[in-house]
C-alpha positions, 0 to 999 in steps of 0.5 A: 249566362246561367243555364236555364232548365228546358222545362222552365222555358217550355213552361214560360212559353206555355203560359205566354200562349195562354195569356195571349189567348185570353182577354183577362189575366189575373193573379190569385193568392192560394196561400193556405188553400188545401189541394182538395178545395183548389181542385173543387174550385177549378171544377166549379170555374170550368168554362169560365176561367182556368187556374194555373199553379206554377212558380212565381218567377215563371208567372212573372217571366211569362207576363213579360214575354207577352209584350202586352202594355202594362201587363207586367205590373201584375207581377207586383201582386204576386206574393207567397203562394200565387197562381195565374188565372186566365179568362174571357169573362168581364173582370168584375164578373170574374171577381164575383165568381171567385168570391162565390166559391169561397167557404168558411172553415175552422181555424187550426192555429197559426193562421192570421185573423182576416178580421176581428174575431168576436165571441158574442154573448150567448147560451152555449150547448155545454153542460156545467163542467171544466169548460167554464174555467176554460172559457174564463181562462180565455177572458170570457165572462162565462157562468152557469145559468139554468143548468147551462153554460152562458157567455154573458158579454161580447169578447174580442178574442183576436184582432184582425191581423193577429195570429190565432193561437192553437188554444184559441182555435180549439176554443173557436171550434168548440163554439162552432165559430169558423173564422177562416175563409177558404178560396181563391183570393183575386189580387188584381186583373189585367184587361185591355192595358188596364190593371184593376186592383182588388179594391176596385173589383169589389164594387157591386153593380148596384154601387156602379149604377148608383154612381152613374145615376148620381153623376147624371143628376149632378151633370144635368143640374150643372147644365141647367145652371149654366144653360148648357144645351144637350138633348136631355136639357133642351126641354127643361131649359125651355120650360125654365126660360118660359117660367122665368119669362112669365115671372119677369113680365108679371113683375114688370106688368109688360103685356106680352103674348101668353102672359095676359092670363097671368097678369090678370090673375095677379091683378085679381089677387092684388085686388083682393088684397087691397079690398081686404085692407080697405073694405070700405072702398070695395064695390059690391062685386068684390065684397061678394067674392071676399064673402064667398072665399071666407065661407066656412068649409062645407062638410066632406060629403058636400065637398065631394058633390061640389067637386066638379063645380069648384074646379070650374070656379078655381080660375076666374073668368077674364070678364069677372076679373075686369068687372072686379077691377073696375068696381074696386073703388065703386 
């Protein structure tokens, strides 16, 4: 059995105890993060989370020794320079806190472009001189206009995933473009037996709430369609059943309780249709109704004055409907 240094065993034990004392454990990538920025971020996170920098093998061993279900899967996210982060914050809040500590920095050369670096068409602060040929050498459509150097077209300088050369880094710095993001890059988080990868942590609260709302709407639509009773659907289902019941009795002419008014209204409308088709067969009462409904619209001022009266006349009285029906054929 190979000899293991005492300090390594002690360090593993220390990390194990910190992991057991916190609900949330994560792996952060600190590659390329200068020490001053790391110390500042540690300070900003004080009271929310603790960042522990040590060897990757020690982190993996400490995760295994905790005995927590699935926590050892975090080791799969340990790459290059990594650190352990422990906290009692909600994983999604922790992710947002770490994203809030990130800052933009100029490239020095040799970094991997995190995204496409595009130089936009713009008027530069440079005066005419050697800078024009330097820009053109980089493939930019540079020219002199109005005594200033301008870039006439957008240019994709470095594709995402490509290495930024030293010359490109110097050019970007001159143009005031800072393509490098410095910060703690959270790779994955463990909580209550579940490992949340970075992709799932980046979902905003608005997106989550939107998904809940859409899910609720779809669930209610399904419940309404299949007639599934819940506390939320009982009232809409009763209303739907009532409407369908009224439609059925109106269609069949069945004089059910509560449907008489609708049957009379349907009869009234049918009467007007028949009278319009065969006006010679209509009685005087029906002809008067048709004449009133075919009157030209009154001016807006008169409409306002007659608003209350028109509301009363919107619904025909049962006596009027009965009289109209009896006088349909004289």
